[in-house]
C-alpha positions as CSV (number, residue, x, y, z in Angstrom):
1,M,134.0,240.6,242.1
2,T,132.3,242.9,239.9
3,G,130.2,241.6,237.1
4,V,130.1,238.0,238.7
5,Q,126.9,236.2,238.2
6,G,126.2,232.4,239.0
7,G,125.7,230.1,241.8
8,G,128.4,230.2,244.4
9,T,132.1,229.2,244.1
10,P,133.0,226.9,241.4
11,G,134.8,223.8,242.2
12,A,138.4,222.9,241.0
13,R,139.3,219.8,239.0
14,G,141.7,218.7,241.4
15,Q,143.9,220.0,244.1
16,G,147.0,221.2,242.7
17,T,145.9,220.4,239.3
18,A,146.0,223.4,236.7
19,G,143.1,224.3,234.7
20,R,142.8,225.2,231.2
21,V,141.3,228.0,229.2
22,A,139.4,227.8,225.9
23,L,138.6,230.9,223.8
24,V,135.3,230.2,222.3
25,G,133.9,232.1,219.4
26,G,130.2,232.7,220.2
27,G,129.1,233.7,216.6
28,P,126.6,236.4,215.7
29,G,124.2,235.4,218.7
30,P,121.9,232.5,218.1
31,L,122.7,229.6,220.5
32,D,122.2,227.1,217.7
33,L,125.0,228.9,215.5
34,L,127.7,227.8,218.0
35,T,129.9,225.0,216.8
36,V,129.5,221.5,218.5
37,R,132.8,221.8,220.3
38,A,132.0,225.2,221.7
39,L,128.6,223.7,223.3
40,R,130.6,220.8,224.6
41,L,133.0,223.1,226.3
42,L,130.6,225.4,227.7
43,R,128.7,222.5,229.2
44,A,131.8,221.2,231.1
45,A,133.0,224.7,232.1
46,D,133.6,225.7,235.7
47,V,133.8,229.3,234.8
48,V,132.5,231.3,231.9
49,I,133.7,234.7,231.4
50,A,131.5,236.3,228.7
51,D,131.1,239.2,226.4
52,R,128.0,241.4,225.8
53,L,127.5,240.1,222.3
54,G,127.2,236.6,221.0
55,P,124.9,234.0,222.9
56,A,125.8,235.0,226.5
57,A,122.2,235.6,227.3
58,D,121.0,232.2,226.2
59,I,123.8,229.9,227.4
60,R,122.6,229.6,231.2
61,A,120.4,226.7,230.7
62,E,123.4,224.9,229.0
63,L,125.7,225.2,231.9
64,R,126.3,222.6,234.6
65,P,124.9,223.5,238.0
66,G,127.2,225.6,240.1
67,A,129.2,227.1,237.0
68,L,130.0,230.7,237.6
69,V,129.3,233.3,234.8
70,I,131.6,236.7,234.8
71,D,130.2,239.4,232.8
72,V,133.0,241.3,231.1
73,G,130.8,242.8,228.5
74,K,131.8,246.4,226.8
75,T,129.2,248.9,225.5
76,P,130.2,251.9,223.3
77,G,132.3,254.1,225.4
78,H,132.1,252.1,228.5
79,H,134.5,249.2,229.4
80,P,133.9,248.4,232.8
81,V,136.5,245.5,232.9
82,P,139.9,246.5,231.2
83,Q,141.5,244.1,229.0
84,D,144.4,243.4,231.0
85,R,142.0,242.4,234.0
86,I,140.2,239.9,231.6
87,G,143.6,238.3,231.0
88,T,144.2,238.2,234.8
89,L,140.7,236.7,235.5
90,L,141.5,233.8,232.9
91,V,144.7,233.0,234.5
92,E,143.7,233.1,238.2
93,H,140.8,230.7,237.6
94,A,142.8,228.4,235.6
95,R,145.4,228.4,238.2
96,A,142.8,227.5,240.8
97,G,142.2,224.1,238.7
98,R,139.1,225.3,236.9
99,A,137.9,224.8,233.3
100,V,137.6,228.3,232.0
101,V,135.6,229.3,228.9
102,R,136.1,232.7,227.4
103,L,133.0,233.3,225.5
104,K,133.4,235.8,222.8
105,G,130.9,237.4,220.2
106,G,131.8,236.4,216.5
107,D,135.5,234.8,216.1
108,P,138.0,235.4,218.8
109,F,140.7,236.3,216.1
110,V,138.5,238.5,214.0
111,L,138.8,241.9,215.8
112,G,138.1,240.2,219.0
113,R,141.4,240.6,221.0
114,G,141.5,236.9,221.2
115,G,145.4,237.0,220.5
116,E,146.1,239.3,223.5
117,E,144.1,236.6,225.7
118,V,146.2,233.8,224.3
119,L,149.5,235.6,225.0
120,A,148.3,236.4,228.7
121,C,147.5,232.8,229.2
122,R,150.6,231.4,227.5
123,A,152.8,234.1,229.7
124,A,151.4,232.5,232.8
125,G,152.0,228.8,231.7
126,I,148.2,228.1,231.2
127,E,147.1,225.7,228.5
128,V,144.8,227.6,226.1
129,E,142.8,226.6,223.0
130,V,141.0,228.7,220.5
131,V,137.4,227.5,219.1
132,P,136.6,229.3,216.0
133,G,133.0,231.2,215.7
134,I,131.1,232.6,212.8
135,S,132.4,236.1,212.5
136,S,129.8,238.9,212.4
137,A,131.7,240.2,209.5
138,L,130.3,237.5,207.2
139,A,127.3,236.2,208.9
140,V,125.6,239.7,209.7
141,P,125.5,240.8,206.1
142,Q,124.4,237.3,205.2
143,A,121.4,237.6,207.4
144,A,120.4,240.8,205.5
145,D,120.7,239.1,202.1
146,V,124.3,240.9,201.4
147,P,126.8,238.6,200.2
148,V,130.3,239.9,200.9
149,T,131.5,238.3,197.6
150,H,129.5,237.7,194.7
151,R,130.8,236.4,191.3
152,G,131.1,239.1,188.7
153,V,130.5,241.9,191.5
154,A,133.1,241.5,194.4
155,A,136.0,239.0,194.7
156,G,137.5,240.0,197.9
157,V,136.7,241.3,201.4
158,H,138.6,244.0,203.5
159,V,137.3,243.8,207.1
160,V,138.2,246.7,209.3
161,S,137.5,248.1,212.8
162,G,135.8,251.6,213.0
163,H,138.6,252.6,215.2
164,D,140.7,252.6,211.8
165,A,138.7,255.5,210.6
166,A,138.2,257.2,214.1
167,G,141.9,257.4,214.8
168,P,143.9,260.8,214.5
169,H,145.1,260.0,210.9
170,G,141.9,258.8,209.6
171,P,141.3,255.5,207.8
172,S,144.4,253.3,206.7
173,V,145.9,253.5,203.2
174,A,144.7,249.9,203.0
175,T,141.1,250.8,203.8
176,L,141.0,253.7,201.6
177,A,142.4,251.5,198.8
178,A,139.7,248.8,199.4
179,L,136.9,251.4,199.3
180,A,138.0,252.8,196.1
181,D,138.3,249.4,194.4
182,D,134.6,248.5,193.0
183,T,135.6,245.0,193.1
184,L,136.1,244.8,196.8
185,T,133.8,244.8,199.6
186,T,134.6,246.8,202.7
187,V,133.0,245.4,206.0
188,V,133.3,247.8,209.0
189,L,132.8,246.4,212.5
190,M,132.3,248.6,215.6
191,G,131.9,251.4,213.1
192,V,128.7,253.5,214.1
193,G,130.5,256.3,215.9
194,A,133.1,256.2,213.2
195,L,130.8,256.7,210.3
196,P,131.1,260.5,209.7
197,A,135.0,260.1,209.7
198,L,134.9,257.2,207.3
199,V,132.6,258.6,204.7
200,G,134.4,262.0,204.8
201,A,137.7,260.5,204.1
202,A,136.3,258.2,201.4
203,L,134.6,260.8,199.4
204,A,137.9,263.0,199.8
205,H,139.9,260.1,198.4
206,G,137.8,259.9,195.3
207,V,135.4,257.0,196.3
208,P,132.1,257.5,194.2
209,G,129.3,258.8,196.2
210,E,126.9,256.5,194.9
211,R,128.8,253.4,196.3
212,P,125.9,251.3,197.7
213,V,126.2,250.9,201.7
214,A,124.1,248.5,204.1
215,I,124.0,249.1,207.7
216,V,122.9,246.0,209.5
217,E,121.8,246.4,213.1
218,N,121.2,243.6,215.7
219,G,122.0,240.9,212.9
220,H,120.5,237.5,213.4
221,T,118.0,238.6,216.1
222,P,114.3,239.6,216.0
223,R,115.1,243.1,216.2
224,Q,117.5,243.2,213.0
225,R,116.9,245.8,210.6
226,T,118.9,247.2,207.6
227,T,119.4,250.6,206.3
228,R,120.2,250.8,202.7
229,T,121.8,254.0,201.2
230,T,124.7,255.3,199.3
231,L,128.1,256.6,200.5
232,E,127.5,260.0,200.1
233,R,124.1,259.8,201.9
234,A,125.3,257.4,204.7
235,V,125.6,259.8,207.4
236,R,122.3,261.4,207.0
237,A,120.4,258.2,206.6
238,A,122.1,256.7,209.8
239,E,121.0,259.8,211.7
240,E,117.5,259.7,210.4
241,A,117.2,256.0,211.2
242,Q,118.9,256.5,214.6
243,V,121.2,253.8,213.8
244,R,122.9,252.2,217.0
245,S,125.4,249.6,217.8
246,P,125.8,246.8,217.5
247,A,125.8,247.2,213.8
248,V,127.8,246.0,210.7
249,I,128.5,248.5,207.8
250,V,128.9,247.0,204.4
251,I,130.3,249.3,201.7
252,G,130.5,248.0,198.2
253,E,128.5,246.9,195.0
254,V,127.2,243.8,197.0
255,A,125.1,246.1,199.1
256,R,123.1,247.2,196.1
257,P,119.3,246.8,196.6
258,G,118.0,243.9,194.7
259,L,121.4,242.0,193.9
260,L,119.8,238.7,195.1
261,G,116.3,239.3,194.0
262,A,113.6,240.0,196.5
263,E,114.7,241.3,199.9
264,A,114.7,239.0,203.0
265,P,111.3,238.7,204.8
266,A,110.3,241.6,207.1
267,L,109.0,241.7,210.5
268,E,105.7,243.5,211.2
269,E,106.4,247.2,211.2
270,E,106.5,247.9,214.9
271,P,108.0,250.9,216.3
272,A,110.8,249.0,218.0
273,V,111.9,247.7,214.7
274,L,111.3,250.8,212.3
275,G,111.0,253.5,214.8
276,A,113.7,255.2,217.0
277,G,117.1,253.6,217.8
278,V,116.7,250.5,220.1
279,L,120.0,250.0,221.9
280,A,122.1,252.1,224.4
281,G,124.9,252.9,221.9
282,A,124.7,256.4,220.8
283,P,123.6,257.0,217.1
284,V,125.5,259.0,214.7
285,G,125.3,262.5,215.4
286,L,122.5,262.2,218.1
287,S,122.3,261.6,221.8
288,A,121.5,258.3,223.2
289,V,118.1,257.4,223.8
290,P,118.2,254.9,226.9
291,L,115.8,252.2,226.4
292,A,115.5,248.9,228.2
293,P,116.4,246.1,225.9
294,P,113.6,243.4,225.7
295,A,113.9,239.8,226.6
296,V,115.8,237.8,223.9
297,T,113.2,235.4,222.4
298,L,113.8,233.1,219.5
299,A,110.4,233.7,217.7
300,P,109.6,231.9,214.5
301,P,109.9,234.0,211.3
302,V,106.7,235.7,210.4
303,A,105.3,235.7,207.0
304,P,106.9,237.9,204.5
305,R,105.4,241.4,204.2
306,A,107.3,244.1,202.1
307,P,107.1,247.5,203.8
308,S,105.7,250.4,201.8
309,V,107.6,253.4,201.1
310,A,104.9,255.5,202.8
311,S,105.3,253.5,206.0
312,L,109.2,253.8,205.9
313,A,109.1,257.6,205.5
314,P,109.0,258.6,209.1
315,T,111.9,256.6,209.8
316,V,114.3,257.4,207.0
317,G,113.0,260.9,206.2
318,S,111.2,261.7,202.9
319,A,114.0,263.8,201.6
320,D,116.2,261.0,201.4
321,A,114.5,258.4,198.9
322,S,117.7,256.5,198.5
323,A,117.6,255.1,202.2
324,L,115.7,252.2,202.8
325,V,115.2,250.8,206.3
326,T,113.7,247.3,206.5
327,G,113.2,245.1,209.5
328,L,114.0,241.4,209.5
329,S,113.1,238.3,211.1
330,A,115.6,236.1,212.8
331,T,117.1,233.8,210.2
332,G,116.5,230.2,211.1
333,P,115.7,229.1,214.6
334,G,117.9,231.6,216.5
335,A,120.9,233.9,215.9
């Protein structure tokens, strides 16, 4: 079976006994941001069907001996395991009497296609539960000192997929209305490739070009970095910084630099943090640079050191002083 990893064939709970499925939200990445219930289900699982994002790389030490891990992760433009096949895998293993965990990044019901997987299980008569996770729409901006709501600044949040902007008709009426409302925050998931279309539509709709934007890559990991710019400069800033997925885009007054005072502590200014793009997803308007991702480590935060404008100039381009790219350490013990 493509994408299967683990030790041998998982055992069934009992001959003729139907298994069950748990859709588990893995949160933004760090193992210690899982819920207690999520960790308990993972430790009891016979089969774990895991996404690329979330804590999938760190869970193996938590699984019982012989547990099977099936990788169904997607990368931008590459979906090796179709969604209907994922539903089939859930049903097949549960019917074999196994305890199945579908480990998803973020929260299963926040742009995670969790509802489709619940329907697939229930159509087959398989018991299924959903365990919430911390959504990247909230956690990733937070890691970069961007509160999605802030009293006197923004009282509501509009969360949208980048596919909304990249469709044939452009952003929805609701998304354009949210972008135009300076009391709302718009959070875009999976939006790196759609950024030019989103920005163009927003400006054409009359959204102010000076609306603050923050693009947070690899949130809650040691490779996290933030590009701060404005709506009218966002595409250029993303190109110069070679922004790559996974990234969360925040558009609104809450993304204004200095809203919460001093910026979060920065990592040492190493090329992997402040240089060219670091993941396999294609940056906005540029070709992908295939680099092998480093091993995920949960290093302790380094001492705060604010980057100088001179040190950032090669990354963001001296012509665009409004774009500020900062590397951030992991927030707390893990992500």
